[in-house]
C-alpha positions in Angstrom: -8.9 -14.3 6.2 -12.0 -14.0 3.9 -15.4 -13.2 5.2 -18.1 -15.8 4.3 -15.6 -18.0 2.5 -18.1 -20.8 2.1 -20.3 -18.6 0.0 -17.6 -17.6 -2.4 -15.7 -20.9 -2.7 -17.6 -22.5 -5.5 -15.0 -25.0 -6.6 -11.5 -26.2 -5.9 -10.2 -23.5 -8.3 -11.9 -20.9 -6.2 -10.4 -22.3 -3.1 -6.9 -22.5 -4.5 -7.1 -18.9 -5.7 -8.2 -17.8 -2.2 -5.4 -19.8 -0.5 -2.8 -18.3 -2.8 -3.9 -14.8 -2.0 -4.1 -15.5 1.7 -0.6 -16.9 1.6 0.7 -13.8 -0.1 -0.9 -11.5 2.5 0.3 -13.6 5.4 3.9 -13.6 4.0 4.0 -9.8 4.1 2.5 -9.5 7.6 4.8 -7.6 9.9 4.7 -10.2 12.7 6.2 -12.7 10.3 8.5 -10.3 8.4 10.0 -8.7 11.5 10.6 -12.1 13.1 12.5 -13.2 9.9 14.5 -10.0 9.4 15.1 -8.3 12.8 16.9 -9.9 15.8 18.5 -8.8 19.1 21.3 -10.6 20.8 23.7 -9.4 23.5 22.8 -5.7 23.0 23.2 -5.9 19.2 20.3 -5.4 16.8 20.6 -7.1 13.4 18.4 -6.0 10.5 18.8 -7.9 7.3 22.3 -8.9 8.3 23.5 -5.5 9.3 24.2 -4.8 13.0 23.6 -1.9 15.3 25.0 -1.6 18.9 21.9 -0.8 21.0 24.1 -0.3 24.1 25.7 2.7 22.4 22.6 4.8 22.7 20.9 6.5 25.6 17.3 5.8 24.5 15.4 3.9 21.8 12.3 5.6 20.4 9.8 4.2 17.9 7.6 6.4 15.7 5.9 6.0 12.3 2.7 5.4 10.5 0.7 3.6 7.9 -1.8 0.7 7.5 0.7 -1.8 8.9 2.3 0.5 11.5 0.3 -1.0 14.4 1.1 -4.6 13.6 4.7 -3.6 12.9 4.9 -1.8 16.3 3.6 -4.9 18.0 6.1 -7.1 16.1 9.0 -4.7 16.9 8.0 -4.8 20.6 8.2 -8.6 20.4 11.8 -8.4 19.4 13.1 -5.3 21.3 10.9 -5.6 24.4 11.8 -3.3 27.3 14.7 -1.8 25.3 12.1 0.6 23.9 11.8 3.7 26.0 8.8 5.4 24.3 7.0 5.3 21.0 3.9 6.3 19.0 2.6 5.3 15.6 -0.4 6.3 13.6 -2.6 3.7 11.9 -6.1 2.6 11.0 -5.4 -1.0 12.1 -4.7 -1.2 15.9 -2.6 -3.9 17.5 -1.7 -4.7 21.2 1.4 -3.0 22.5 2.8 -2.1 25.9 5.6 0.5 25.2 4.5 2.0 21.9 1.3 4.0 21.7 -0.8 2.9 18.7 -2.8 5.9 17.7 -5.8 6.2 15.3 -5.9 7.8 11.9 -7.9 7.5 8.7 -7.2 6.3 5.2 -7.4 7.1 2.3 -8.6 10.6 3.2 -6.9 12.3 6.2 -8.9 13.2 9.3 -8.8 15.4 12.4 -8.1 12.2 14.3 -5.0 11.6 12.2 -3.9 15.2 12.8 -4.1 14.8 16.6 -2.4 11.4 16.5 0.4 12.8 14.3 0.9 15.6 16.8 1.3 13.2 19.6 3.7 11.1 17.6 5.8 14.2 16.9 5.9 14.9 20.7 7.8 11.6 21.1 10.2 12.5 18.3 10.7 16.0 19.7 12.5 14.6 22.7 15.1 12.7 20.6 18.7 13.8 21.2 22.0 13.1 19.5 22.7 10.0 21.5 19.3 8.4 20.9 18.2 5.8 18.3 14.9 6.3 16.5 13.2 3.5 14.7 10.8 4.8 12.1 8.1 2.3 10.9 7.2 3.4 7.4 4.3 1.5 5.7 1.9 2.0 2.9 -1.0 4.3 3.8 1.3 6.6 5.8 0.6 9.5 3.5 -3.0 9.8 4.6 -2.6 8.5 8.2 0.3 10.8 9.2 -1.3 14.2 8.8 0.5 17.4 9.6 -0.7 20.2 7.2 1.8 22.8 6.2 1.3 26.3 7.7 -1.7 28.0 6.1 -3.4 24.8 4.9 -6.4 23.6 6.7 -7.4 19.9 7.1 -10.4 20.5 4.9 -8.0 21.7 2.1 -6.0 18.5 2.4 -9.2 16.4 2.4 -10.5 18.1 -0.8 -7.0 17.8 -2.4 -6.7 14.1 -1.6 -10.2 13.3 -3.0 -9.3 15.2 -6.2 -5.9 13.5 -6.6 -7.3 10.0 -6.1 -9.8 10.6 -8.9 -7.3 12.3 -11.2 -5.5 9.3 -12.7 -2.1 10.6 -11.5 0.3 7.8 -10.3 1.4 7.5 -6.7 4.7 9.3 -7.4 2.9 12.3 -8.9 0.3 12.4 -6.1 3.0 12.2 -3.4 5.0 15.0 -5.0 2.1 17.2 -4.0 1.5 15.6 -0.6 5.2 16.2 0.3 4.9 19.9 -0.4 1.8 20.5 1.7 3.1 18.7 4.8 5.3 19.4 7.8 6.7 15.8 7.9 6.6 14.3 4.5 9.4 14.6 1.9 12.2 14.0 4.4 11.0 16.5 6.9 10.4 13.8 9.6 14.1 12.9 9.3 15.0 16.6 9.7 12.8 16.7 12.8 14.6 13.6 14.2 18.1 15.0 13.6 20.7 14.7 15.2 19.4 11.4 16.5 20.4 8.2 14.6 17.4 7.0 12.5 16.7 3.5 11.3 13.7 3.1 8.9 11.9 -0.2 8.8 9.9 0.0 5.6 7.0 -2.0 4.3 6.6 -0.9 0.7 3.4 -0.5 -1.2 5.1 1.3 -4.1 6.2 -0.1 -7.4 10.0 -0.1 -7.4 10.3 0.6 -3.7 11.1 4.2 -4.1 11.8 5.3 -0.5 10.9 8.9 -1.4 7.4 7.8 -2.4 6.4 5.2 0.2 4.2 7.1 2.7 5.5 10.2 0.9 9.0 9.6 2.0 9.1 11.0 5.6 12.7 10.0 6.1 14.0 9.9 2.6 15.6 12.7 0.4 13.1 14.3 -1.9 14.1 15.1 -5.4 10.7 16.7 -6.3 10.0 20.4 -6.0 7.2 22.9 -5.5 7.3 23.5 -9.2 6.9 19.7 -9.8 3.8 19.7 -7.6 2.2 22.5 -9.5 3.0 20.7 -12.7 1.1 17.7 -11.6 -2.0 19.8 -10.7 -1.9 21.4 -14.1 -1.2 18.1 -16.0 -4.2 16.4 -14.6 -6.5 19.4 -14.3 -6.8 19.0 -10.5 -9.0 21.7 -9.0 -6.9 22.2 -5.8 -8.2 24.5 -3.0 -6.8 28.0 -3.3 -4.8 27.7 0.0 -3.0 24.7 -1.5 -2.2 26.4 -4.8 -1.1 29.5 -3.0 1.3 27.5 -0.8 2.8 25.7 -3.7 3.3 28.9 -5.7 4.9 30.5 -2.7 7.3 27.6 -2.5 8.1 27.7 -6.2 8.8 31.4 -5.8 11.3 30.6 -3.0 9.2 32.1 -0.2 8.7 28.7 1.5 11.6 26.3 2.2 12.0 23.4 -0.1 11.9 19.8 1.1 15.3 18.4 2.1 16.9 16.7 -0.9 19.9 14.4 -1.5 23.0 15.7 0.3 21.0 17.3 3.0 22.5 16.9 6.5 19.1 15.7 7.7 20.0 12.2 6.2 23.6 11.9 7.5 22.5 9.5 10.2 19.5 7.8 8.5 19.5 4.2 7.2 16.5 2.6 5.6 15.7 -1.1 5.2 12.8 -2.4 3.0 11.6 -5.4 5.0 8.7 -6.4 2.7 7.2 -5.4 -0.6 4.9 -6.6 -3.4 7.3 -9.4 -4.4 7.2 -10.8 -0.9 3.4 -11.5 -1.4 3.8 -12.5 -5.0 6.5 -15.1 -4.3 4.4 -16.7 -1.5 1.3 -16.8 -3.6 3.3 -18.4 -6.4 4.9 -21.0 -4.1 1.4 -21.9 -2.8 0.2 -22.3 -6.4 3.1 -24.6 -7.1 2.2 -26.7 -4.1 -1.3 -27.1 -5.5 -0.1 -28.3 -8.8 -0.1 -25.2 -10.9 2.8 -23.9 -13.0 3.4 -20.4 -11.4 4.2 -17.6 -13.8 5.1 -14.3 -12.1 4.1 -11.7 -14.7 5.3 -8.6 -12.8 5.3 -6.9 -9.5 5.1 -3.5 -11.3 1.8 -3.5 -13.2 0.4 0.0 -13.3 -1.8 2.3 -15.4 -5.5 2.3 -15.8 -7.0 -0.8 -14.0 -9.4 -1.7 -16.8 -6.7 -1.5 -19.5 -4.1 -3.5 -17.5 -6.8 -6.1 -16.9 -7.2 -6.7 -20.7 -3.5 -7.7 -21.0 -3.7 -10.0 -18.0 -6.8 -11.7 -19.5 -5.1 -12.1 -22.9 -2.1 -13.9 -21.3 -4.5 -16.3 -19.6 -6.3 -16.9 -22.9 -2.9 -17.6 -24.6 -2.0 -20.2 -22.0 -5.2 -22.0 -22.8 -4.9 -21.6 -26.6 -1.2 -22.2 -27.2 0.4 -23.3 -23.9 2.5 -20.1 -23.8 4.0 -18.9 -21.5 2.9 -22.1 -19.7 0.6 -25.1 -20.2 -2.4 -25.3 -17.9 -2.8 -25.7 -15.0 -1.1 -22.4 -14.6 -1.2 -19.6 -12.0 -0.5 -16.1 -13.4 0.6 -14.0 -10.4 1.1 -10.2 -10.5 1.2 -7.1 -8.3 1.7 -3.4 -8.6 -0.6 -0.5 -8.4 -3.2 0.3 -11.0 -5.4 3.5 -11.0 -8.9 4.5 -11.8 -9.4 7.8 -13.7 -12.7 9.5 -14.1 -15.4 11.7 -12.6 -18.5 10.5 -10.8 -19.4 9.3 -7.3 -19.3 5.6 -8.1 -18.0 3.0 -5.6 -15.3 0.5 -6.2 -11.6 0.5 -6.5 -8.7 -0.5 -8.9 -8.9 -4.2 -7.9 -12.6 -4.4 -8.4 -12.4 -2.7 -11.8 -9.5 -5.0 -12.8 -11.5 -8.1 -11.8 -14.8 -7.0 -13.5 -12.9 -6.1 -16.8 -11.4 -9.6 -16.9 -14.8 -11.1 -16.2 -16.6 -9.2 -19.0 -15.0 -11.4 -21.6 -14.5 -14.5 -19.5 -16.3 -17.5 -20.9 -13.9 -20.3 -19.8 -15.4 -22.2 -16.9 -11.9 -23.4 -15.9 -10.5 -19.9 -15.1 -10.8 -18.0 -11.8 -9.2 -14.6 -10.9 -8.7 -13.3 -7.3 -7.7 -9.7 -7.2 -7.1 -7.8 -3.9 -5.4 -4.9 -2.3 -3.3 -6.5 0.4 -4.3 -4.0 3.1 -7.9 -5.2 2.8 -9.2 -1.8 1.4 -9.7 -1.4 -2.3 -10.6 2.2 -3.0 -13.0 3.9 -0.6 -14.9 0.6 0.1 -15.0 -2.2 2.7 -13.9 -4.6 0.0 -10.4 -6.0 -0.4 -11.2 -6.8 -4.1 -13.1 -9.4 -6.0 -13.1 -13.1 -7.0 -14.6 -13.6 -10.5 -15.3 -16.5 -12.9 -17.3 -17.1 -16.0 -20.6 -16.6 -14.2 -19.8 -13.2 -12.7 -21.1 -11.2 -15.7 -24.6 -12.3 -16.5 -25.3 -8.9 -18.2 -22.4 -7.7 -20.2 -24.0 -4.3 -21.0 -24.7 -3.6 -17.3 -21.1 -4.6 -16.5 -19.7 -2.3 -19.2 -21.9 0.5 -17.9 -20.6 0.0 -14.4 -17.0 0.1 -15.6 -17.6 3.3 -17.6 -19.2 4.9 -14.6 -16.5 3.6 -12.2 -19.3 2.1 -10.1 -18.4 -1.5 -10.1 -18.8 -2.4 -6.4 -22.7 -2.7 -6.6 -22.5 -4.9 -9.7 -19.9 -7.3 -8.1 -21.7 -7.2 -4.7 -25.0 -8.2 -6.2 -23.3 -11.2 -7.8 -21.5 -12.4 -4.7 -18.1 -11.6 -6.2 -16.8 -9.2 -3.5 -13.9 -10.3 -1.3 -13.8 -8.9 2.2 -11.0 -9.5 4.7 -11.2 -6.5 7.0 -7.8 -4.8 7.9 -5.1 -7.4 7.2 -2.3 -5.8 9.2 -0.1 -5.2 6.2 0.1 -3.2 3.0 2.3 -4.2 0.1 -0.1 -3.1 -2.7 -2.1 -5.2 -5.1 -2.0 -9.0 -5.5 -3.6 -10.9 -8.3 -3.8 -14.7 -8.8 -5.3 -15.8 -12.1 -5.7 -19.6 -12.2 -6.2 -21.4 -15.5 -7.2 -24.9 -14.7 -6.7 -28.2 -16.6 -8.9 -28.9 -19.6 -10.9 -31.4 -17.6 -11.2 -29.1 -14.6 -14.2 -26.9 -14.0 -14.8 -23.8 -12.0 -18.4 -24.8 -11.3 
């Protein structure tokens, strides 16, 4: 799971933190999740206890996209086998398949490769008829990977827009309100393209609250945002969008471009979505592993959001309270959380929300019996090769330099120089952030 683990596992506390995170990521892996939630017997597919008569359809097609779409496609093939007639998914993490084409894309910024792969995926969907069943694999990262720019918007416009939005501080719902209105497939338009086929969405959520309209920008979910909402986000965060983007959004707000399909649209009459895994899936597994290792697990929240460095201060304060007063639990304790924090600010620094979160905790960390592992479950934190970071009381040997790195949003070099970076490579899943903060016994050391 972790590259060069021997180098970063300085103590049993470090090892326990890594094992808890690894257990969380593994629990949300599509191979495991699909095996536990999807089954086929005598021509009937069962998903989370609900049944679907496969023999009642002419063909079974599989499409979709996201960081976990490749592994999900492989897992679905393992269950459905030769019942699948054709399929194509777009991902940045390939997996072996026989009947579903696993096509390349890029994340977090869309690419020409993703555009071509999405076009090929849509060719599979174009053949869907009224008597066909379409399984849509929707996973985190699908917003960037499935790329089909709206008419009049070039790929370069989308790339510039994405870069600006990721730096703006807008939350994922606000960002995706814009993405949905500059795309041919997001915001429910993929469901419209699949109609009148029956559509079943198998969803791996990387969004706080599992809002189907936000995960991968809601390709098969009703959209309640509007072109006017998208313009409002640009203005609220001062996003300097390319002129083609703003012109398109303004044309939509004026009624000159059709709105995304919303609740009540006939596009969704034959659409059913199932959330197979989310942040809680990983959190519960991490907490269970901590309990097995002798820690009192405390799940703080699966919905932590806001500025990474600010959220980190609260996390650190709870760990300090455990040590000082035994609340909310006496050490040894494992504070486990998830969600999606953001990084706001200008500059060309490298890092990501999980790395910033970890460094902010480490700045004031003097307790040698405390270790924090903080990762994005897809193995990609920000625009870096890092999944996140593992920090302890020794990570910050120069507090001024650490604070400067945080202020400049350039934390990756600082953490990398001190051997605190966690690398996993693509994990095959994406259910957002996972943090395991271990507060050891009084006689236990993180040395």
